[in-house]
C-alpha positions in Angstrom: -10.9 -9.7 3.9 -12.0 -6.1 4.3 -10.1 -3.2 2.9 -10.7 0.4 3.9 -9.3 3.4 2.0 -8.0 6.4 4.0 -6.9 8.5 1.1 -3.6 8.8 -0.9 -1.9 5.5 -0.1 -3.3 4.8 3.3 -5.2 1.6 3.8 -6.6 -0.6 6.5 -6.9 -4.4 5.9 -8.8 -6.7 8.1 -7.9 -10.3 7.7 -8.2 -13.4 9.8 -9.0 -11.5 12.9 -6.1 -9.1 12.5 -5.9 -5.5 11.3 -3.1 -4.0 9.2 -2.6 -0.3 8.6 -0.7 0.6 5.5 1.3 3.9 4.8 -0.5 6.3 7.1 -0.6 9.7 5.6 -3.9 11.0 6.8 -3.7 14.0 9.2 -2.1 16.3 6.6 -4.5 15.3 3.8 -7.5 17.7 3.8 -9.5 15.2 1.8 -9.3 12.9 4.8 -10.2 15.4 7.4 -13.1 13.3 8.6 -10.9 10.4 9.5 -9.9 10.5 13.2 -6.5 8.9 13.4 -6.7 8.6 17.2 -9.3 6.0 16.8 -7.4 3.7 14.4 -6.7 0.3 15.9 -4.4 -2.2 14.3 -2.0 -5.1 15.0 0.5 -4.4 12.2 1.7 -1.3 10.4 3.1 -1.9 6.9 5.3 0.7 5.2 6.2 0.5 1.5 8.8 3.2 1.8 10.0 6.2 3.9 8.6 9.2 2.1 6.6 11.6 4.3 3.4 11.0 2.3 3.5 7.4 3.5 4.9 7.7 7.0 3.7 11.1 8.4 1.4 9.6 11.0 3.4 6.6 12.0 4.7 7.7 15.3 1.4 9.3 16.3 -0.8 6.3 15.6 1.7 3.9 17.2 1.2 5.8 20.5 -2.3 4.5 20.5 -1.3 1.0 19.4 1.9 0.3 21.4 1.8 -3.5 20.8 1.5 -3.1 17.0 4.4 -4.4 14.9 5.9 -2.3 12.0 6.7 -4.3 9.0 9.0 -2.9 6.3 12.5 -3.1 4.9 15.7 -3.2 7.0 16.4 0.5 7.0 12.9 1.6 7.8 12.5 -1.0 10.6 15.9 0.0 12.1 14.8 3.7 12.1 11.6 2.9 14.1 13.2 0.3 16.4 15.7 3.0 17.5 12.6 5.0 18.5 11.4 2.1 20.7 8.7 0.6 18.4 8.2 -3.1 17.8 9.0 -4.2 14.2 9.6 -7.0 11.9 12.4 -6.6 9.3 12.0 -7.9 5.7 13.7 -7.4 2.4 13.1 -8.0 -1.3 12.2 -11.5 -2.2 11.7 -12.6 1.4 8.5 -14.1 2.8 7.3 -14.5 6.3 4.3 -16.4 7.8 2.4 -14.1 10.1 -0.6 -15.1 12.2 -2.9 -13.7 9.4 -1.2 -15.2 6.4 2.0 -15.2 4.3 3.6 -11.9 3.3 6.2 -11.5 0.5 8.1 -8.2 0.2 8.5 -7.5 -3.6 10.3 -4.9 -5.7 9.1 -1.4 -6.5 10.9 1.2 -8.6 10.9 4.5 -6.7 13.0 6.4 -4.2 12.9 6.4 -0.4 14.1 8.7 2.3 12.6 10.1 5.6 11.7 13.8 6.0 14.8 14.3 8.1 17.0 13.0 5.3 17.6 9.6 6.7 18.0 6.9 4.0 14.9 4.7 3.8 16.3 1.8 1.9 14.9 0.5 -1.3 11.1 0.8 -1.7 8.9 -2.2 -2.0 5.4 -3.7 -2.2 3.6 -6.5 -0.4 1.9 -9.6 -1.6 -0.4 -10.9 1.1 -1.7 -14.5 0.9 -4.6 -14.9 3.2 -6.6 -18.0 4.0 -9.1 -17.3 1.2 -7.9 -14.3 -0.8 -4.6 -12.9 -2.1 -3.8 -9.2 -2.6 -0.9 -7.1 -3.9 -0.1 -3.7 -2.5 2.3 -2.2 -5.1 3.4 0.9 -3.1 4.8 3.8 -5.1 6.3 2.3 -8.2 6.9 2.6 -11.9 5.8 -0.1 -14.2 8.3 -2.9 -13.9 8.9 -6.2 -15.5 9.4 -7.7 -12.0 5.6 -7.6 -11.7 5.5 -10.6 -14.0 7.1 -12.7 -11.3 4.1 -12.3 -9.0 1.6 -14.6 -10.7 4.3 -17.3 -11.1 3.8 -17.8 -7.4 0.5 -16.2 -6.3 -2.9 -16.0 -8.0 -4.2 -12.5 -7.0 -7.8 -11.7 -6.2 -7.1 -7.9 -6.0 -4.2 -5.6 -6.8 -3.8 -2.1 -5.3 -1.9 0.0 -7.8 -0.8 3.7 -7.9 -2.4 5.5 -10.8 -1.7 9.2 -10.3 1.3 9.5 -12.6 4.1 12.1 -12.1 5.6 10.2 -9.1 4.3 6.7 -10.1 2.6 4.8 -12.8 -0.3 6.4 -14.6 -3.6 4.8 -15.6 -2.2 3.4 -18.8 0.8 1.8 -17.2 -1.4 0.4 -14.4 -3.4 -1.4 -17.1 -0.2 -2.9 -18.4 0.7 -3.8 -14.8 -2.6 -5.6 -14.4 -1.7 -7.7 -17.4 1.8 -8.4 -15.9 0.3 -9.6 -12.6 -2.6 -11.4 -14.2 -5.2 -9.6 -12.1 -8.2 -7.7 -13.7 -9.6 -6.4 -10.4 -7.7 -3.3 -9.5 -8.1 -0.8 -6.7 -6.5 2.5 -7.6 -4.6 4.7 -5.1 -2.0 7.5 -4.9 -4.1 9.9 -6.9 -6.0 13.2 -6.4 -4.2 14.2 -3.1 -2.6 17.2 -4.7 -2.4 18.8 -8.1 0.4 16.7 -9.6 -1.5 13.5 -9.3 -5.1 14.5 -10.1 -6.9 12.2 -12.5 -10.1 12.1 -14.6 -12.1 9.4 -12.8 -14.5 8.6 -15.6 -11.7 8.3 -18.1 -9.7 6.1 -15.9 -12.6 3.7 -15.2 -13.5 3.6 -18.9 -9.9 2.8 -20.0 -9.9 -0.2 -17.6 -13.4 -1.3 -18.7 -12.4 -1.1 -22.3 -9.7 -3.7 -21.5 -12.1 -6.0 -19.7 -10.9 -4.9 -16.3 -12.5 -3.4 -13.2 -11.0 -0.3 -11.6 -12.3 0.7 -8.2 -11.8 4.3 -7.0 -13.1 4.3 -3.4 -14.2 7.4 -1.5 -12.0 8.1 1.5 -13.4 6.0 4.4 -15.1 3.6 2.0 -14.5 -0.2 2.4 -14.7 -3.2 0.1 -14.8 -6.9 1.0 -13.3 -9.8 -0.8 
């Protein structure tokens, strides 16, 4: 499994011969100016919620990937199906076996609406169980006791958690979240994009290290392999 960070909450996941793009907000992020979104190729597009800083580039990148399938909650999927895109509808607690692995749509505590005011349903996250590795993409969320349910079913190899605070968990809550999900290998995201969510990288990494945990803060365009 290969994971590439495109800034903010945008990710690309390569797993079992398939590629998943997650929450594409790239073109309006000056920190990601070197990423050419016209060149992104993917089979699935996962959306955690409808906010513009997670969906801005959806319609643009889908033009270059017309056979790709959008995966999200009922409201978001309906919104894009009405625009003619292929999609797979999920909702909280539900799982589906895709051709790359099992996906479970899990709770997140946040809000969700499109830029045009359309209701985006309840936000969520994704647990992806691959052939060899399992990951959790938390989406935008507060720390929630529901996270304790995840390791009851899935042993995680990596969790991708928001750490920027103000709109989501901060670093300290993310450390608690890593305890809840029983995963000490964390990739941080949803930080530094704009002033409200800027963090001290060295301090964040040190806090995780002091708890016996590994926090990875990738450069935009950088990849890791599990």
